[in-house]
N, C-alpha and C positions, 0 to 999 in steps of 0.2 A: 052266794056266788063267791064272796071273799074266802069263806071257809073251804069251799071246793077248790079254789085256786091254791090255797095253802097245802091241801092234801095232795093235789097233783104234783106240786113242787117237791113235797116230801117223798112221794113215790119215785120220782125221777132221780132224786139225789141218792136214795137207798139203792136203786137199781144200778146207778152209776158206780157206786162203791162195789157192788157185787160183780159187775163186769170188769172193774179194775182188778179185783182179786183173781178173776179168771185169766186175764192177761198176764198177771204176775205168775200164776201157776204155769202157764205156757213158757214163760221165760225161765222159771226154775227148772223145768223139764229139759229144755234145749241147752241149758248151761251146765247141767249135771253130767259129768263124764260117765258115771255108772249107769244112769238112765239111758244115755245115748248108746252105750255099749250093749245094753239089753235090747234096744230097738234094732241093733244090727242083725239079730237072729229072731226078729219078731214073728216071722211066719212059721218058724220051727217051734218056738215056745212063746206064744203071745202073752201068756199070763205073767211071765217074768218081767216083760217090759211094763205091763200095767201095774204090777206090784211095786217095781222100782220107782215108777213115776208117782204113784200114790204115796209111797213112803217119803220120797223127797219133798213133795208138796206139803204133806201132812207135818213132817218134822220141821220144815221151815216156818209154816204158819203157826204151829204150836209154840215154837221158840219165840216168834214175834209176839204172840199173845201173852206168854208167860213173862217175857221181858217187859211188857207194859202193865200187866195186871196180876202177875204171879205171886205177889206178896206186898207187904206194907211198903217196903223200900221201893219196889218197882212201881207201885201205884203212885207213890209220892213223886217219883221222877217224871211220870207221865203228866201229873198235874203241874209240876214245875215247868215242864216244857210247854204246857198249854196256856199258862198264865199270861205271858206277854202276847201270845197269839190271839187271845181273847180281845185284848185292848187294841192291838194293831188291826185286827179284823173289824172291830167296831169302828175304828177310825175310817176305814175304807167304806164300810156299810153306811155310816151316817152321811158321808160326803156323796156317796152314790145316790142315796135317796133324794139328795138335793140337786141331782143332775151333774155332779162333779166326779171325775175319776181321779182319786187321790193316790198317786204313785209314790208320794213322798213320805210314807210312813217310816222309812228307814232314816231319813234326815230328821224328821220330827222326833223319833225315838232318841236319836243321838243328842239332839238339843235338850231334850228332857233329862237324859242321863247326865249330861254335862252340868246342868243347873243343880240337879238333885245331888250329884256326887260332890260338887264344890261345897254346897251347904253341909253335906254330910261330914266332910273331913276338915273344912276350914272353920266352921263355927262350932261352938261348944255350948249347947243348950241343955236344959233339963230333959229327962228321958222322953216323955210323951210329946212334949213341945217340939223337940228336935226332929223326930221322925215325921210329925205333921208338917212342919215347915219345909223339910226336905221333899216330901211328896208334893206339896203345893208348888214348890220351886220347879220340880220336874214337869208338872202339869202346865205351869206358866211358860216354861221354856218351849215345850212342844206347841202350845197354843200360839205363841208369838211367831214361831217358825211357820206354822200353818196359816196363821192370820195374814202374813205377808203375801202368801200365795192367793188368798181370797181377795185381798186388796188389789193386787195386780190384775186379777180377773175382773173385778168390779170396775176399776178405774181405767184400765188400758185394754181390756179384752184379751190379755195374754192367756194362752191356752194352759190350763192347769197341768196337763200331762207333761208338757215341755218344762214348765217352771219347776214342778215338783221333782222331776228327774235331775235337773240341774242343781236344785237345792240339796238333793241327796249328796252330790259330790262336794258341794261347799261344806256341808256339815261333816262329812267323813274326813276330808283333808284339813278342815278347821280343827277337828278333834285331834288328829295326828300331830298337828303343829302345836296345839295347846299343851299336849302331854310332854312336850320338850321344853316348856317354859317353867320358870320357878314357881309360878302360881299353881300349877297342876302336877308337875313331876315329883315323884317321891324323892326326898333328899337321900343322897348317896347312891342313887341308881342312875344308870345310863339309858336303860330301855324306856320306852314310852308307857309308863304306868304311874298312876296317882297313889297317894296314901290311901290306906284302908279307911272307909268311913267309920266314924266313932260308933261305939257300941250303942249309944243312946239313939243314934239315927238308923240303926239296922231294924228291919222288919222282923218281928218275932217268928221263930221257927217252931214247927210242931213235931212232937214225938221223936226227937233225935234224928229227923230227916232234913233234907234241904227244902221241904215244903214250908212256905212262909205265908204270912198274912196277906201278901199280895194277891193270892188266889181269891180270898173273900172280897177284897177291894175290886178285883176285876169282875167278879160276879155281880157286885153291887153296881158297878158301872154299866153292865149289860142291862140290868133292870131299869136303871135311870134312862138309858138310851131308848129302851122300849117305851117307857112312859112318855119320854119327850116326843117320840115320833107318833105314838098311837093315841095319846091322851091330852097333849098340851096344844095350846093355840100356836105357839112357835113351831112345834113339830108339824102342824097342819100347813103352815105357811111354807116351811122347808119342803115338804112333800109336794105341795102345789107348784112350787117353782121347779122342782125336779121333774114333775109330770108334764108340765106345759108352761114354760117361762113366759111365752107371749100372752097366754090367757091370764096368768098370774099378774102380769104387768097391767093388763087391761082392768083387772079387778082392783087395782090400786096398790098392789104389793111392791115393795122396794126390792128388786131383783139383786142389785149389787149388795145391799145390806144382808140379804139372805146368803149370798155366796161368802161374804166375810165371816158371818156368824157360823156357818157350816164348817168352814176351814179352821176357825178358832177352836170349835168344839172337837173337830177331828184331830187337829194337832195336839190338843190337850190330852186326848185319849192315847195317842201314840206316845206323847211325853210321859204319861203315867206308866206305860210299859217300860220306858227307859229308866224311870225312877225305881220300878220294881226290880229291874236287873241289877242296878248298882247298889241298891239298899238291901236287897234280899237274896240275890243269887251270886253275883260276882264280887261285890263289896268294893274292890278298887276299880277305877276307870282304866280301861285299856282301849287300844284302837280296834279291838274285836268285840266291844261291848254289845254292839247291835246284832252280831251274827247275821242271820238272814231273816230275822223276825219281821222287819218292815215289809219285805217282799212276800214272805210267806203269808202275811196278813191279807194280801190281795187274794191269794188262792182260798184262804179260809172264808173270806167274805163272799167269794163267788160260790163256794160250796154251800154256804149258809143262806144263799138266795136273797141277800139283802135284808135278812131278818136278824135282829139282835139275838134272839133265842137260837135260831139256826146257826148263827156265827159261833155261839158258845159250844154247841155240839160239834161243829166242824173243827174248832180249835182242839177239843178233847180228842177227836179222831187223829188229827195230825200230831198232837202231843204223844199219843200212844204209838203211832208209827215211828216217830223220832226216837222215843225212849226204848221201844222194843227192838228197834233195828240193831242196836249194839249187841243185845243178847242173841239175836238171830244170827249175826255174823260170827260171834264167838262159838255158838253151839253147833252150827251147821256149815260154817264156811261160806254161806251165801253172801255175796258182796252187799255192802250197805247201800250201794246205789240202787238196789231194788226198791228201797223205800222211796227214793226220789222218783223213780219210774211210776210207782203206784200213785203218788201224789199228783204227778203230771197227768196220768191217764184219768184219774178221778175228775180233775178240773176240766180236762178236755171233753169228757163225756157229759159233765154237768152243763158245759157250754153248748152242747149239741143234743138237746132233749129229744129232737126228732129222731136221731139215731138210736137213742136208748129205747124209745117207744117202738121203733121199727124192729129192733132185735127181739123185744119181748112181745111184739104184736099187740100193742096197747093203743087204742084210739085216744087221741089227745083229750077229748071231752069226757072220756070214760076212765081216765087214769086213776081217779080217786076211788073208783069202785073196787079196785084191787086191794087197796089198803083197808077199805071198809069191810070187805069180806074176811080179810085176815083178822080184824078185830072181833067180828061176830063169830 
């Protein structure tokens, strides 16, 4: 039954992506002036409109695909974009499996980036030691930031959605302020930017691209989270609390301790994403170091259906959309906002599996048969 449920979820996610591409195609058609002009005389020459629409959609999606996977450089940029999304997605996934909705990935990422960045440019350590200490500092910073949320939940009952949102603002404006202080601001500069982290603290890059060791670390983190949730005693306790806290409490489990541990681990994962950003991608700290990775991690976790492996694939998809969007805009003139629309539609459809099944006329209990037939 567990395997059947996993297959059903995979089917729904795949069909949600397909439906989102259809919605995107419709938006491409109605926003293209040449296509709409051809539709103006549709009844006189219908094939002109069909041809123009097919060309517009095909050219746009081809440019999107080539921008994400068309060469070594493009593939590297896709993986660079996916790397922090894997970690922030895992941060949401792990907390969710414990019954917590972690909206604070953005703040936890910033806390991790602050700690890792400071260690990176303020300390001077041997090559391997420096990068390890900086990574651990990033994980510790995010873990502390997330652990505070867990402690508030356990001791006071404060709702994690509210506290994580507020802590995002605290982290963001704290970063902005710190970058104006002598401890973080680059000497001789007026704008909020830190010194570049030492070469010894930078994550190794591959093949002359921006792809760095952080990807392998993120994949390792996904494997560890899978093992934790699926194979360890602690993971069983976290999942039990997430499934039914009252039953877990009756069985003698410490619910408050589970919440604190879950948020410590989730914060550490998001902090790892921050460390990857400052040590591997951006190198100096800026007030835009977090981008939208913390919030995008929520959508990645939703698309990944609460599974660490699913989260990895969802992060790769979103990384491809983000990196391919620039090429799509340059090659076809299609606005970059189409990528945002695609991401939003994918998540909306994943959150409404009944709608997806209704569109494709799939019964809920038989959804797994579709994929099974495709494999056979």
